[in-house]
C-alpha positions as CSV (number, residue, x, y, z in Angstrom):
1,X,113.9,104.4,121.2
2,X,113.1,102.6,124.3
3,X,110.4,99.8,124.5
4,X,108.2,102.1,126.6
5,X,108.5,104.9,124.0
6,X,107.7,102.4,121.2
7,X,104.6,101.2,123.1
8,X,103.5,104.7,123.7
9,X,103.9,105.6,120.0
10,X,101.9,102.6,119.1
11,X,99.2,103.5,121.6
12,X,99.2,107.2,120.2
13,X,98.8,105.9,116.6
14,X,95.8,103.6,117.4
15,X,94.1,106.3,119.5
16,X,94.4,108.8,116.6
17,X,92.0,106.8,114.3
18,X,90.3,103.5,114.1
19,X,90.7,103.6,110.3
20,X,93.5,101.6,108.7
21,X,96.7,103.6,108.3
22,X,97.8,103.5,104.7
23,X,101.6,103.4,103.9
24,X,103.7,104.9,101.2
25,X,106.3,102.6,99.7
26,X,109.8,104.2,99.2
27,X,109.3,107.0,96.7
28,X,106.6,109.2,95.3
29,X,105.4,109.6,91.6
30,X,106.3,113.2,91.9
31,X,110.0,114.2,92.4
32,X,109.3,115.0,96.1
33,X,110.7,111.7,97.6
34,X,113.6,110.5,95.5
35,X,117.0,109.1,96.5
36,X,120.5,108.6,94.8
37,X,122.4,105.5,94.5
38,X,125.6,104.1,92.9
39,X,126.2,100.8,91.2
40,X,128.8,98.4,92.7
41,X,130.6,98.3,89.3
42,X,131.0,102.1,89.2
43,X,132.0,102.2,92.9
44,X,134.8,99.6,92.7
45,X,136.4,101.6,89.8
46,X,137.0,104.6,92.1
47,X,140.0,105.3,94.2
48,X,139.7,105.1,98.0
49,X,139.5,108.9,98.3
50,X,137.0,109.1,95.5
51,X,134.8,106.4,97.1
52,X,134.8,108.3,100.4
53,X,133.9,111.5,98.7
54,X,131.0,110.2,96.6
55,X,129.5,108.2,99.4
56,X,129.7,110.9,101.9
57,X,127.9,113.2,99.4
58,X,125.3,110.5,98.6
59,X,124.5,109.6,102.2
60,X,124.1,113.2,103.2
61,X,121.8,113.7,100.1
62,X,119.7,110.6,101.0
63,X,119.5,111.6,104.7
64,X,118.0,115.0,103.6
65,X,115.6,113.2,101.3
66,X,114.6,110.9,104.1
67,X,113.8,114.0,106.2
68,X,111.8,115.2,103.3
69,X,109.9,112.0,103.1
70,X,108.8,112.3,106.6
71,X,107.7,115.9,105.8
72,X,105.7,114.6,102.9
73,X,104.1,111.9,104.9
74,X,103.1,114.4,107.6
75,X,101.7,116.9,105.0
76,X,99.6,114.1,103.4
77,X,98.6,112.4,106.7
78,X,100.5,109.3,105.9
79,X,101.5,107.5,109.1
80,X,103.5,104.6,107.6
81,X,106.6,104.9,105.4
82,X,108.7,102.1,103.9
83,X,112.2,103.2,103.5
84,X,114.2,102.1,100.5
85,X,116.6,99.2,101.1
86,X,119.2,101.1,99.1
87,X,119.2,104.2,101.4
88,X,123.0,103.8,102.2
89,X,124.5,101.7,99.4
90,X,128.0,100.1,99.6
91,X,128.0,100.4,103.4
92,X,128.8,96.7,103.9
93,X,131.9,96.3,101.7
94,X,135.3,95.3,103.1
95,X,136.7,98.7,102.6
96,X,134.4,99.8,105.5
97,X,134.2,103.4,104.0
98,X,130.4,103.5,104.0
99,X,130.2,101.9,107.4
100,X,132.6,104.6,108.9
101,X,130.8,107.4,107.2
102,X,127.5,106.3,108.8
103,X,129.1,106.1,112.2
104,X,130.3,109.6,111.7
105,X,126.8,110.7,110.8
106,X,125.1,108.8,113.7
107,X,123.9,111.9,115.4
108,X,122.2,113.1,112.3
109,X,120.7,109.7,111.7
110,X,119.4,109.6,115.2
111,X,117.6,112.8,114.7
112,X,115.5,111.2,111.9
113,X,114.2,108.5,114.3
114,X,113.4,111.2,116.8
115,X,111.6,113.2,114.2
116,X,109.6,110.2,113.1
117,X,108.3,109.8,116.7
118,X,107.5,113.4,117.0
119,X,105.5,113.3,113.7
120,X,103.9,110.0,114.6
121,X,105.1,108.1,111.6
122,X,106.1,104.5,111.7
123,X,109.1,103.5,109.5
124,X,109.7,100.1,108.2
125,X,112.1,98.3,105.7
126,X,112.0,95.6,103.2
127,X,115.5,94.2,102.4
128,X,116.0,93.2,98.7
129,X,115.3,89.9,97.1
130,X,118.8,88.7,97.5
131,X,118.0,87.8,101.2
132,X,117.2,84.0,101.1
133,X,117.6,82.5,104.6
134,X,116.2,79.2,103.4
135,X,118.8,78.7,100.7
136,X,120.6,75.4,100.5
137,X,123.8,77.3,99.9
138,X,125.7,78.3,103.1
139,X,127.3,81.1,101.2
140,X,124.0,82.7,100.3
141,X,122.6,82.2,103.8
142,X,125.8,84.0,105.2
143,X,125.4,86.8,102.6
144,X,121.8,87.2,103.5
145,X,122.6,87.5,107.2
146,X,125.1,90.1,106.3
147,X,122.6,92.1,104.4
148,X,120.2,92.0,107.3
149,X,122.9,92.9,109.8
150,X,123.7,96.0,107.7
151,X,120.0,97.0,107.6
152,X,119.7,96.3,111.4
153,X,122.7,98.6,112.1
154,X,121.2,101.3,109.9
155,X,118.0,101.0,111.9
156,X,119.9,101.2,115.2
157,X,121.7,104.3,114.0
158,X,118.4,105.9,113.1
159,X,117.2,105.3,116.6
160,X,114.4,102.9,115.6
161,X,113.2,100.3,118.1
162,X,114.3,96.7,118.0
163,X,110.8,95.3,117.5
164,X,108.3,94.7,114.7
165,X,107.2,98.3,115.0
166,X,110.2,99.1,112.8
167,X,110.2,95.7,111.0
168,X,112.5,94.2,108.4
169,X,110.2,92.2,106.1
170,X,111.3,89.3,103.8
171,X,109.9,86.4,101.9
172,X,110.5,82.7,102.7
173,X,112.8,82.2,99.8
174,X,113.6,78.7,98.6
175,X,110.5,76.4,98.8
176,X,110.1,73.3,100.9
177,X,112.8,74.6,103.3
178,X,110.7,75.6,106.2
179,X,112.7,73.6,108.7
180,X,116.0,75.3,107.4
181,X,114.2,78.7,107.6
182,X,113.2,78.2,111.3
183,X,116.6,77.1,112.2
184,X,118.4,80.0,110.7
185,X,115.9,82.5,112.2
186,X,116.5,81.0,115.6
187,X,120.2,81.7,115.4
188,X,119.9,85.4,114.2
189,X,121.4,88.2,116.2
190,X,118.7,90.0,118.4
191,X,119.2,93.2,116.4
192,X,117.8,91.2,113.4
193,X,115.4,88.7,114.8
194,X,113.6,91.4,117.1
195,X,112.5,93.2,113.8
196,X,112.2,90.4,111.4
197,X,108.8,89.5,109.7
198,X,108.0,87.1,107.0
199,X,105.5,87.5,104.1
200,X,103.6,85.0,102.0
201,X,104.3,85.0,98.3
202,X,102.8,83.7,95.0
203,X,105.2,80.9,94.4
204,X,107.3,79.3,97.2
205,X,105.3,79.7,100.4
206,X,101.5,80.0,100.7
207,X,100.0,82.1,103.5
208,X,99.4,78.9,105.6
209,X,102.8,77.5,105.0
210,X,104.6,80.8,106.0
211,X,102.2,81.0,109.0
212,X,103.6,77.7,110.2
213,X,107.1,79.0,110.0
214,X,106.2,82.2,111.8
215,X,104.5,80.3,114.6
216,X,107.4,78.1,115.1
217,X,110.1,80.8,114.8
218,X,108.0,83.2,116.9
219,X,108.0,86.1,114.6
220,X,105.1,88.1,113.0
221,X,103.5,87.3,109.6
222,X,102.9,90.2,107.2
223,X,99.9,89.0,105.1
224,X,99.6,89.9,101.5
225,X,96.2,89.4,100.1
226,X,97.1,89.7,96.5
227,X,99.9,87.1,96.9
228,X,97.3,84.9,98.5
229,X,94.8,85.0,95.8
230,X,97.4,84.4,93.1
231,X,98.9,81.4,94.9
232,X,95.5,79.8,95.7
233,X,94.0,80.8,92.3
234,X,91.0,82.7,93.9
235,X,88.5,84.9,92.2
236,X,87.8,87.4,95.0
237,X,89.5,89.2,97.8
238,X,86.5,88.3,99.8
239,X,87.1,84.6,99.7
240,X,86.6,83.3,103.2
241,X,90.3,82.3,103.3
242,X,91.4,85.9,103.1
243,X,89.6,86.7,106.4
244,X,90.9,83.5,107.9
245,X,94.5,84.1,107.0
246,X,94.3,87.8,108.2
247,X,93.1,86.7,111.6
248,X,95.8,83.9,111.7
249,X,98.4,86.4,110.8
250,X,97.2,88.8,113.5
251,X,97.8,86.0,116.1
252,X,101.5,86.1,115.4
253,X,101.7,89.8,116.4
254,X,102.4,90.3,120.2
255,X,100.7,93.6,119.7
256,X,97.8,93.2,117.3
257,X,97.5,97.0,116.8
258,X,100.9,96.9,115.1
259,X,99.8,94.3,112.6
260,X,101.0,95.2,109.0
261,X,99.5,93.8,105.8
262,X,100.1,94.5,102.1
263,X,97.8,95.2,99.2
264,X,98.3,95.4,95.5
265,X,96.0,94.8,92.5
266,X,96.9,93.0,89.2
267,X,97.9,95.2,86.3
268,X,95.8,93.7,83.5
269,X,93.8,91.1,85.3
270,X,92.7,90.2,88.8
271,X,95.3,87.6,89.3
272,X,98.1,89.3,87.4
273,X,101.2,89.4,89.5
274,X,102.4,92.8,88.1
275,X,101.2,95.8,90.1
276,X,98.5,98.2,88.9
277,X,98.7,101.9,88.9
278,X,95.9,102.3,91.5
279,X,94.1,100.2,94.0
280,X,90.5,99.6,92.8
281,X,89.7,96.3,94.5
282,X,90.1,95.7,98.4
283,X,89.3,92.9,100.7
284,X,86.4,93.9,102.8
285,X,88.1,92.3,105.9
286,X,91.1,94.8,105.5
287,X,88.9,97.4,107.3
288,X,90.0,95.6,110.3
289,X,93.7,95.8,109.4
290,X,95.4,98.6,111.4
291,X,98.3,99.2,108.9
292,X,98.4,98.7,105.2
293,X,101.3,99.1,102.8
294,X,99.9,100.2,99.4
295,X,102.0,98.6,96.7
296,X,100.8,100.3,93.6
297,X,102.7,102.1,90.8
298,X,101.2,105.5,91.3
299,X,102.3,105.6,94.9
300,X,100.8,108.7,96.7
301,X,98.1,108.9,94.1
302,X,97.0,105.4,94.8
303,X,96.8,106.2,98.6
304,X,94.6,109.3,97.8
305,X,92.4,107.2,95.5
306,X,92.1,104.5,98.0
307,X,91.1,107.0,100.7
308,X,88.4,108.5,98.4
309,X,86.4,105.4,97.7
310,X,87.4,102.8,100.3
311,X,88.2,104.5,103.6
312,X,85.6,107.2,103.3
313,X,83.0,104.5,102.4
314,X,83.3,103.0,105.9
């Protein structure tokens, strides 16, 4: 997808509605959007021929389910979809079997990106917790970059733009390593850095701390209101600092209409870090957020519930 096509899609999305777009995270509570995987231990026990056979079948299955995920989003008027980070497992191993299969499937992968554009659905990705660019271990940093490179290649094969429109979002990682984090980000390949965003968390990096990193590294901040209230020990999503940080985060996005934020609620208490089934409490200021990923256990049901009481109440 070209930069112009990406901008046109963003403009089309913003023109469709002034209400925030709510995003589905990876799977559905129902069986409609589910994916297959394989453990590394099981995979390495297979012969080379067996590896190729099982990965080819698995990748084809997951690509069909990704097609189904787009259909589900279209049917349910969901314009943001977070892909699973394990969509094509084992495709970064030294045997290169998975990598070669994906290259063979490149035409089919490209059709998925084209379909997302046609349906007006934004696709994003969140690499797993093993990506720690701020680690004091050079080996962990290199492994993290390898993981991001693999995801960037997948996004390229899907035909998704090298921009935060199709972002790869990660946390800051090891605390008190902001300088190291900025340094590593500055040296990342364009295929990674052009899509990379950082998110505040409950432990290592507050919203203001990760904001400073984003400003220096010149990448967008994905603000998470629940992480923020947990980190700062706040009693309400409507604490003034939530609005302040939302605005500050928006300033890191070259196109403010592409700004993405997260929402979750505590499972047993307001500041519980475990996610609840549904979203029953929202920051009022999030009415100004154009894109919101809904991180709740009941997935599509949480989106429907949020629409019923929060969006429709605007």
